[in-house]
BAFI-3210 file (N, C-alpha, C; in Angstrom, 3 decimals, decimal comma, padded with zeros to 6 digits):
// residues 192
n [1|2|3|4|5|6|7|8|9|10|11|12|13|14|15|16|17|18|19|20|21|22|23|24|25|26|27|28|29|30|31|32|33|34|35|36|37|38|39|40|41|42|43|44|45|46|47|48|49|50|51|52|53|54|55|56|57|58|59|60|61|62|63|64|65|66|67|68|69|70|71|72|73|74|75|76|77|78|79|80|81|82|83|84|85|86|87|88|89|90|91|92|93|94|95|96|97|98|99|100|101|102|103|104|105|106|107|108|109|110|111|112|113|114|115|116|117|118|119|120|121|122|123|124|125|126|127|128|129|130|131|132|133|134|135|136|137|138|139|140|141|142|143|144|145|146|147|148|149|150|151|152|153|154|155|156|157|158|159|160|161|162|163|164|165|166|167|168|169|170|171|172|173|174|175|176|177|178|179|180|181|182|183|184|185|186|187|188|189|190|191|192]
n.u [-066,682|-069,995|-070,601|-068,591|-068,970|-071,523|-071,045|-069,283|-070,958|-072,953|-071,460|-070,544|-072,993|-073,901|-071,926|-072,221|-074,866|-074,626|-072,830|-074,390|-076,024|-075,064|-075,886|-075,960|-073,165|-072,154|-074,275|-074,580|-072,134|-072,271|-074,544|-073,642|-071,574|-073,102|-074,509|-072,381|-071,600|-073,842|-073,600|-071,247|-072,196|-073,784|-071,797|-070,400|-072,344|-072,566|-069,963|-069,937|-071,803|-070,438|-068,231|-069,508|-070,427|-067,972|-067,096|-069,060|-068,440|-065,861|-066,383|-067,916|-065,964|-064,070|-065,629|-066,054|-063,426|-062,945|-064,851|-063,828|-061,420|-062,495|-063,905|-061,737|-060,450|-062,448|-062,460|-059,879|-060,098|-062,056|-060,689|-058,750|-060,421|-061,123|-063,213|-063,730|-065,624|-067,145|-065,094|-064,518|-066,872|-066,630|-064,299|-065,237|-067,152|-065,375|-064,005|-066,048|-066,533|-064,056|-064,171|-066,176|-064,852|-062,998|-064,724|-065,818|-063,485|-062,883|-065,160|-064,763|-062,325|-063,163|-065,141|-063,523|-061,728|-063,534|-064,498|-062,124|-061,498|-063,739|-063,401|-061,078|-062,081|-063,910|-062,150|-060,615|-062,619|-063,317|-060,953|-060,875|-063,232|-062,615|-060,602|-062,122|-063,796|-061,991|-061,281|-063,769|-063,980|-061,881|-062,834|-065,192|-064,091|-062,694|-064,861|-066,264|-064,360|-064,309|-066,915|-066,807|-064,867|-066,250|-068,297|-066,867|-065,747|-068,036|-069,684|-068,218|-065,632|-066,397|-068,256|-066,622|-064,607|-066,138|-066,891|-064,384|-063,695|-065,652|-064,853|-062,354|-063,128|-064,523|-062,420|-060,804|-062,515|-062,711|-060,055|-059,892|-061,802|-060,556|-058,251|-059,434|-060,647|-058,373|-057,224|-059,148|-058,990|-056,439|-056,581|-058,347|-058,804|-059,257|-057,927|-055,314]
n.v [-205,098|-203,875|-201,523|-201,227|-203,327|-202,657|-200,153|-200,909|-202,588|-200,734|-198,946|-200,635|-201,382|-198,880|-198,140|-200,177|-199,717|-197,205|-197,651|-198,903|-196,868|-195,224|-193,311|-190,529|-189,440|-187,316|-186,595|-189,025|-189,282|-187,053|-187,742|-190,080|-189,057|-187,420|-189,391|-190,665|-188,574|-188,479|-190,987|-190,464|-188,596|-190,275|-191,893|-189,969|-189,300|-191,746|-191,891|-189,665|-190,544|-192,751|-191,438|-189,931|-192,008|-192,977|-190,787|-190,848|-193,323|-192,766|-190,724|-192,187|-193,984|-192,218|-191,114|-193,391|-193,957|-191,663|-192,053|-194,371|-193,386|-191,522|-193,230|-194,625|-192,559|-191,880|-194,252|-194,201|-191,921|-192,809|-194,840|-193,313|-191,937|-193,954|-195,646|-198,547|-200,296|-198,720|-198,007|-200,477|-200,794|-198,712|-199,557|-201,942|-200,957|-199,586|-201,766|-203,071|-201,049|-201,115|-203,567|-202,953|-200,991|-202,273|-203,378|-201,023|-199,905|-201,732|-201,345|-198,684|-198,905|-200,489|-198,818|-196,663|-197,785|-198,486|-195,942|-194,716|-196,328|-195,887|-193,179|-193,224|-194,493|-192,553|-190,390|-191,512|-191,867|-189,219|-188,279|-189,974|-189,157|-186,511|-186,980|-188,290|-186,207|-184,490|-186,106|-186,136|-183,535|-183,564|-185,568|-184,385|-182,274|-183,711|-184,944|-182,737|-181,874|-184,087|-183,970|-181,535|-182,182|-184,171|-182,622|-180,869|-182,724|-183,856|-181,702|-179,245|-179,707|-181,252|-179,608|-177,419|-178,541|-179,203|-176,665|-175,687|-177,441|-176,696|-174,067|-174,644|-176,151|-174,168|-172,424|-174,082|-174,473|-171,844|-171,485|-173,416|-172,368|-169,962|-170,964|-172,318|-170,186|-168,777|-170,591|-170,641|-168,029|-168,050|-169,736|-168,340|-166,601|-163,891|-162,628|-162,479]
n.w [213,474|213,249|211,849|209,963|208,121|207,259|206,072|204,047|202,520|201,792|200,236|198,182|197,013|196,183|194,288|192,370|191,513|190,363|188,331|186,494|185,641|183,447|181,642|182,054|183,039|184,655|186,391|187,679|189,025|190,731|192,231|193,446|195,058|196,730|198,078|199,381|201,040|202,646|203,852|205,220|207,026|208,595|209,679|211,115|213,012|214,343|215,326|217,033|218,892|219,961|221,048|223,008|224,600|225,434|226,980|229,018|230,179|231,069|232,920|234,789|235,627|236,743|238,810|240,369|241,163|242,683|244,694|245,905|246,943|248,690|250,476|251,526|252,843|254,729|256,174|257,257|258,879|260,629|261,960|263,235|264,919|266,532|265,956|264,945|263,828|262,127|260,429|259,216|257,743|255,884|254,583|253,505|251,725|250,053|249,002|247,552|245,708|244,467|243,126|241,361|240,013|238,307|236,402|235,376|234,337|232,293|230,702|229,988|228,560|226,389|225,233|224,601|222,727|220,697|219,993|219,129|216,953|215,306|214,870|213,346|211,066|210,261|209,752|207,680|205,784|205,308|204,129|201,878|200,637|200,035|198,171|196,210|195,532|194,317|192,163|190,930|189,998|188,145|186,410|185,500|184,073|182,094|180,891|179,894|178,089|176,370|175,370|174,015|172,124|170,726|169,687|168,064|166,314|165,128|164,197|163,854|162,460|160,243|158,935|158,578|157,017|154,832|153,940|153,314|151,247|149,398|148,803|147,755|145,521|144,120|143,610|142,044|139,903|138,987|138,178|136,153|134,393|133,742|132,497|130,370|129,060|128,388|126,604|124,634|123,698|122,774|120,612|119,075|116,102|115,934|117,948|117,213]
ca.u [-067,700|-071,129|-070,618|-067,668|-069,613|-072,634|-070,470|-068,750|-072,100|-073,598|-070,590|-070,564|-074,304|-073,951|-071,058|-072,832|-076,056|-074,245|-072,168|-075,458|-076,688|-074,023|-076,460|-075,492|-072,094|-072,010|-075,317|-074,283|-071,020|-072,777|-075,455|-072,810|-070,896|-074,123|-074,766|-071,230|-071,691|-074,881|-072,975|-070,299|-073,010|-074,158|-070,583|-070,126|-073,316|-072,152|-068,735|-070,323|-072,452|-069,398|-067,434|-070,326|-070,385|-066,635|-067,091|-069,867|-067,664|-064,744|-066,957|-068,273|-064,698|-063,510|-066,473|-065,787|-062,101|-063,116|-065,585|-062,898|-060,516|-063,298|-064,151|-060,454|-060,235|-063,398|-061,991|-058,715|-060,575|-062,776|-059,669|-058,169|-061,418|-061,297|-064,449|-063,280|-066,776|-067,435|-063,954|-064,712|-067,957|-066,067|-063,370|-066,078|-067,685|-064,245|-063,728|-067,107|-066,265|-062,872|-064,646|-066,921|-063,863|-062,433|-065,759|-065,884|-062,259|-063,076|-066,167|-064,118|-061,359|-063,927|-065,740|-062,430|-061,221|-064,573|-064,515|-060,900|-061,636|-064,723|-062,788|-060,183|-062,936|-064,427|-061,054|-060,286|-063,724|-063,197|-059,840|-061,313|-064,248|-061,912|-059,959|-063,167|-064,261|-060,977|-061,441|-065,011|-063,651|-061,089|-063,699|-066,089|-063,273|-062,468|-066,140|-066,521|-063,411|-064,776|-068,106|-066,345|-064,200|-067,298|-068,984|-065,956|-065,618|-069,268|-070,197|-067,233|-064,664|-067,031|-068,795|-065,459|-063,970|-067,037|-066,748|-063,059|-063,783|-066,432|-063,986|-061,331|-063,775|-064,788|-061,139|-060,393|-063,398|-062,297|-058,784|-060,203|-062,478|-059,544|-057,405|-060,240|-060,793|-057,067|-057,050|-060,062|-058,459|-055,216|-056,986|-059,247|-058,050|-059,485|-056,996|-053,976]
ca.v [-204,151|-203,844|-200,329|-201,430|-204,162|-201,882|-199,133|-201,617|-203,020|-199,551|-198,421|-201,572|-201,266|-197,586|-198,175|-201,045|-199,097|-196,076|-198,146|-199,240|-195,640|-194,436|-192,417|-189,189|-189,672|-186,218|-186,732|-190,235|-188,973|-186,146|-188,495|-190,988|-188,275|-187,033|-190,576|-190,848|-187,537|-188,939|-192,059|-189,814|-188,029|-191,378|-192,294|-188,909|-189,454|-192,935|-191,524|-188,779|-191,394|-193,535|-190,513|-189,623|-193,209|-193,000|-189,768|-191,359|-194,383|-192,108|-190,056|-193,220|-194,489|-191,179|-191,034|-194,575|-193,743|-190,637|-192,688|-195,275|-192,526|-190,956|-194,293|-194,874|-191,424|-192,043|-195,382|-193,717|-191,004|-193,613|-195,515|-192,270|-191,604|-195,127|-196,314|-199,588|-200,862|-197,796|-198,110|-201,704|-200,524|-197,896|-200,401|-202,879|-200,187|-199,335|-203,032|-203,239|-200,073|-201,611|-204,593|-202,229|-200,207|-203,069|-203,438|-199,695|-199,738|-202,531|-200,655|-197,492|-199,340|-200,921|-197,622|-195,864|-198,421|-198,338|-194,541|-194,460|-197,037|-195,178|-191,907|-193,534|-194,730|-191,245|-189,626|-192,132|-191,573|-187,804|-188,186|-190,625|-188,308|-185,369|-187,500|-188,521|-184,887|-184,024|-186,910|-185,694|-182,313|-183,979|-186,294|-183,425|-181,574|-184,632|-185,144|-181,525|-181,905|-185,118|-183,447|-180,514|-182,887|-184,799|-181,556|-180,411|-183,792|-184,101|-180,515|-178,232|-180,065|-181,719|-178,452|-176,615|-179,218|-179,074|-175,289|-175,590|-178,155|-175,853|-172,969|-175,250|-176,486|-172,910|-171,921|-174,973|-174,172|-170,545|-171,698|-174,131|-171,419|-169,026|-171,696|-172,571|-168,900|-168,464|-171,462|-170,176|-166,790|-168,373|-170,343|-167,409|-165,847|-162,459|-162,108|-162,413]
ca.w [213,886|212,351|210,998|208,849|207,112|206,683|205,203|202,882|201,715|201,209|199,189|197,061|196,371|195,511|193,106|191,364|190,934|189,513|187,129|185,562|185,200|182,796|180,646|182,366|184,017|185,621|187,414|188,443|189,928|191,769|193,096|194,237|196,091|197,713|198,890|200,266|202,072|203,569|204,640|206,125|208,102|209,491|210,404|212,091|214,102|215,095|216,037|218,137|219,891|220,638|221,866|224,190|225,440|226,044|228,043|230,134|230,841|231,762|234,100|235,771|236,158|237,618|240,013|241,190|241,775|243,717|245,801|246,605|247,721|249,778|251,457|252,207|253,750|255,835|256,989|258,018|259,922|261,622|262,769|264,087|265,934|267,368|265,586|264,027|263,108|261,024|259,521|258,432|256,775|254,800|253,822|252,748|250,590|249,151|248,325|246,544|244,649|243,750|242,189|240,320|239,274|237,205|235,357|234,749|233,549|231,073|229,882|229,437|227,544|225,223|224,617|224,059|221,504|219,666|219,560|218,363|215,684|214,491|214,496|212,232|209,896|209,856|209,151|206,396|204,875|204,938|203,176|200,644|200,024|199,445|196,962|195,213|195,088|193,370|190,948|190,287|189,259|186,989|185,486|184,848|183,083|180,977|180,223|179,111|176,974|175,442|174,685|173,076|171,031|169,926|168,961|167,012|165,327|164,391|163,527|163,525|161,440|159,016|158,211|158,198|155,895|153,682|153,451|152,704|149,963|148,480|148,359|146,907|144,250|143,415|143,106|140,954|138,770|138,448|137,470|134,907|133,495|133,245|131,546|129,169|128,380|127,802|125,447|123,592|123,143|122,055|119,354|118,376|115,101|116,083|118,943|116,664]
c.u [-068,801|-071,112|-069,709|-068,318|-070,780|-072,113|-069,939|-069,890|-072,794|-072,767|-070,622|-071,888|-074,404|-073,128|-071,698|-074,057|-075,676|-073,468|-073,218|-076,121|-075,709|-074,566|-075,953|-074,426|-071,962|-073,021|-075,053|-073,177|-071,508|-073,680|-074,669|-072,114|-071,885|-074,424|-073,612|-071,216|-072,748|-074,336|-071,986|-071,045|-073,425|-072,960|-070,236|-071,074|-072,952|-070,900|-069,058|-070,978|-071,415|-068,502|-068,194|-070,335|-069,032|-066,548|-067,890|-069,097|-066,503|-065,245|-067,308|-067,013|-064,081|-064,305|-066,212|-064,434|-062,203|-063,844|-064,672|-061,957|-061,254|-063,555|-062,870|-060,181|-061,168|-062,945|-060,808|-059,154|-061,317|-061,795|-059,038|-059,123|-061,680|-062,555|-064,127|-064,438|-067,124|-066,318|-064,088|-065,807|-067,421|-065,099|-064,129|-066,680|-066,581|-063,910|-064,760|-066,894|-065,045|-063,239|-065,390|-065,961|-063,283|-063,443|-065,853|-064,651|-062,363|-064,071|-065,563|-063,132|-062,063|-064,521|-064,667|-061,898|-062,238|-064,579|-063,288|-060,980|-062,607|-064,173|-061,825|-060,977|-063,459|-063,335|-060,682|-061,368|-063,677|-062,094|-060,240|-062,330|-063,616|-061,206|-060,965|-063,715|-063,282|-061,088|-062,703|-064,747|-062,864|-061,960|-064,666|-065,340|-063,029|-063,748|-066,495|-065,606|-063,851|-066,004|-067,728|-065,688|-065,222|-068,021|-068,133|-065,859|-066,882|-069,727|-069,085|-066,311|-065,335|-067,625|-067,661|-064,745|-064,836|-066,933|-065,416|-063,050|-064,559|-065,573|-062,920|-061,908|-064,063|-063,498|-060,653|-061,228|-063,003|-060,987|-059,041|-060,892|-061,475|-058,637|-058,158|-060,411|-059,484|-056,828|-057,936|-059,525|-057,194|-055,555|-057,866|-058,425|-058,233|-058,476|-055,601|-053,756]
c.v [-204,109|-202,667|-200,503|-202,241|-203,425|-200,853|-199,764|-202,038|-201,842|-199,022|-199,326|-201,463|-199,960|-197,598|-199,007|-200,403|-197,937|-196,505|-198,454|-198,000|-194,726|-193,521|-190,998|-189,301|-188,570|-186,344|-187,949|-189,982|-188,092|-186,887|-189,447|-190,235|-187,774|-188,202|-190,835|-189,797|-187,899|-190,052|-191,483|-189,182|-189,095|-191,824|-191,249|-189,013|-190,648|-192,635|-190,637|-189,578|-192,200|-192,659|-190,122|-190,809|-193,315|-191,991|-190,234|-192,433|-193,785|-191,411|-191,065|-193,786|-193,492|-191,051|-192,211|-194,445|-192,735|-191,219|-193,618|-194,466|-191,945|-192,002|-194,626|-193,785|-191,523|-193,171|-194,956|-192,804|-191,765|-194,342|-194,516|-191,911|-192,794|-195,901|-197,360|-200,218|-199,998|-197,865|-199,339|-201,504|-199,730|-198,709|-201,422|-202,176|-199,903|-200,598|-203,288|-202,283|-200,486|-202,682|-203,938|-201,448|-200,992|-203,209|-202,108|-199,437|-200,507|-201,862|-199,419|-197,871|-199,758|-199,721|-196,769|-196,466|-198,327|-196,917|-194,225|-195,114|-196,313|-193,832|-192,114|-193,765|-193,401|-190,432|-190,182|-191,826|-190,119|-187,626|-188,797|-189,767|-187,081|-185,797|-187,739|-187,204|-184,321|-184,791|-186,505|-184,461|-182,661|-184,676|-185,364|-182,632|-182,443|-184,849|-183,933|-181,483|-182,924|-184,641|-182,397|-181,165|-183,566|-183,763|-181,067|-181,460|-183,965|-182,882|-179,632|-178,606|-180,488|-180,549|-177,538|-177,230|-179,103|-177,673|-175,118|-176,284|-177,329|-174,728|-173,502|-175,591|-175,229|-172,345|-172,766|-174,688|-172,840|-170,678|-172,384|-173,209|-170,448|-169,705|-171,945|-171,294|-168,510|-169,322|-171,026|-168,916|-167,060|-168,938|-169,408|-166,576|-164,335|-161,840|-161,958|-161,198]
c.w [212,829|211,396|209,791|207,746|206,466|205,694|203,925|201,955|201,047|200,051|197,967|196,298|195,600|194,233|192,018|190,731|190,024|188,280|186,064|184,970|184,473|181,705|180,835|183,449|185,061|186,752|188,288|189,453|191,067|192,755|193,999|195,360|197,145|198,647|199,855|201,366|203,108|204,467|205,640|207,294|209,108|210,322|211,458|213,282|214,978|215,917|217,232|219,261|220,678|221,505|223,134|225,152|226,149|227,196|229,265|230,905|231,628|233,024|235,189|236,420|237,134|238,916|240,946|241,889|242,917|244,932|246,596|247,493|248,924|250,867|252,225|253,247|254,968|256,767|257,848|259,167|261,024|262,531|263,726|265,227|266,856|267,058|264,509|263,256|261,891|259,978|258,631|257,378|255,580|253,938|252,975|251,523|249,569|248,363|247,223|245,371|243,824|242,741|241,024|239,429|238,100|236,063|234,614|233,884|232,237|230,133|229,228|228,330|226,257|224,488|223,957|222,760|220,370|219,111|218,715|216,989|214,755|214,033|213,330|210,955|209,364|209,165|207,784|205,362|204,414|203,902|201,838|199,903|199,376|198,161|195,853|194,672|194,055|192,057|190,196|189,441|188,001|185,951|184,767|183,786|181,862|180,185|179,364|177,895|175,926|174,673|173,651|171,873|170,130|169,080|167,801|165,922|164,503|163,603|162,982|162,388|160,153|158,240|157,770|157,015|154,648|153,093|152,744|151,343|148,939|147,918|147,415|145,534|143,439|142,823|141,932|139,714|138,137|137,674|136,143|133,901|132,896|132,233|130,250|128,370|127,701|126,575|124,298|122,933|122,332|120,679|118,525|117,385|115,249|117,037|118,375|115,906]
res [m|g|i|f|s|r|l|k|n|m|t|r|a|n|v|n|s|w|k|d|q|s|d|e|p|e|k|s|i|d|e|y|l|r|s|l|n|s|d|l|g|k|v|k|a|e|t|a|s|l|l|a|e|e|r|r|a|k|n|a|l|d|e|c|c|a|e|i|i|k|m|q|r|y|a|d|k|s|v|e|a|g|n|e|d|e|s|r|k|f|l|e|q|a|k|k|l|g|e|r|l|s|d|l|q|n|a|y|n|l|a|s|s|k|a|a|s|m|k|q|v|q|d|r|l|i|v|d|l|a|g|l|e|q|r|r|i|e|l|k|g|k|l|a|e|a|r|l|q|q|e|v|n|s|d|g|l|s|s|g|q|a|s|f|r|e|i|e|e|q|m|t|q|a|i|h|e|a|e|a|l|a|e|l|r|k|d|d|p|d|n|k]
***
């Protein structure tokens, strides 16, 4: 079917173009999902069109069946009334309608299979889109976590470690000053 190849090509083109735009992954993911939703809308429209075509084919088939039954009934009534010429006309019309019936049945079967196939594609696309939406949420969470980790690694820990080192150096200096003062006092003859 043409829609399958078109959908496959559109999806492949969309994925390839968004792989190249990895500057802002969140926007790329959102844009890709918007595009898939747009594609889903096109598939839904195509499915609705095929379902309408199936209904039209079914109505034409049902009308033809009803006409055949009606012609058979008219032929039977004409025979009962003794009008065999009229009965033959009705039977001839029923025969023509019977030939048309097989064409209508084939058209209905084709429309029905196309509609069922497109409905399956639509359902699969809806399920896939829901899965991708879930993955988008997970990816956005991971991306936020990665950004937070980068922020902590670049700013938070390095400045925190620097502050901790400063405090440690100040404490070490204070200890050394106290030890030096204690040594000076120990050696000072005035303290004895």
